[in-house]
Steps between C-alpha positions, in 0.01 A plus 500: 500500500450272801804307621512133408357271762756312707422131532467343842779259402734791424425648843556163668831455316615851594414448868679165503808652332514774767480236773779302332707819478470546877615142556788552257612812687482318834707209371760723333548706817535183710753347258707818492507508881674161486755602239316355198457729197207370291416596144131511408410306187192553280186621680511873576819547297337365182183697578688831534719434195249354255157614623530869595125534446438223754329165464790258558406291805712240681435225750823463696839648584812381318832586663850410380773474764865408490546122523734567793206657687229257391476301825508818706218642288297183551543534876381862487181396320432236765553760774240719326248217520537356151507124449672291236224431247656167399599380846516122499569469128808305394802692374441377144143634514615853578645771277868574548486864384236617750291410804141607559381625839148591600311672778132544577384860492293673769185303574633221275309654207797469267850358490820683408773322310870585474712323239853527632745462210869427505502478120266511200348188350681341205785749467766229494766676710577478874284715731806699608552614140133593462521711816828666398356597163154615604602679819753710307223706332201589717254780563279603790120502494259608773293199605275512803671817617851351483772558238547145369783388273391369158682374193640759263363534144713223345423263787128565466518441124681171559243393759206585273652292221578207729151506646323483165744235375422283802123546499445515126239680290216359712588733789323821400663711773854398401428564133356844574800583722733410212297699247524808717867443582583485130332838461676677789845340538765636266738290291790542742291359785408198289864454400599502868222253575629276221855512634366419849320191372794374293 
């Protein structure tokens, strides 16, 4: 039987994800060199956890850092050539849980985005508590040739649930992530996620 044809879009998505992984590795190494310990959110961590057969693409890099290191992390991104995506916007027009930075890729063919988080959206507790909770249970994942810290199982389950709650049933990717998470995460992980969100 002949192998199934791979769509050109799937190839494009895979190539873009590999490029994003390289950027993620570069940023993580630079942050660590300045004493910042980032935790990778979503992206490759969801892909490895929920899509072992492949097919889960992503468009940016999401990193959670300690609120105490947030300004230092922003400075590192600027030193790497990233710019504040919302520069010039008023404070009330910007998110408080994260800041988006962007950089043109080689030849300006594509842009790379890093969402630098000091908290998660709509969790209702101070960023320092979010960091203390989520940084207490982590795992490592190879991304772009670098061992990158990701959320542990309960943290990933919490993040999947928060993401679909925020984006609703109209976001097919979030819904599919949740469907798969419900199939692979055990009851204890969901209980821990529930305690974390309480």
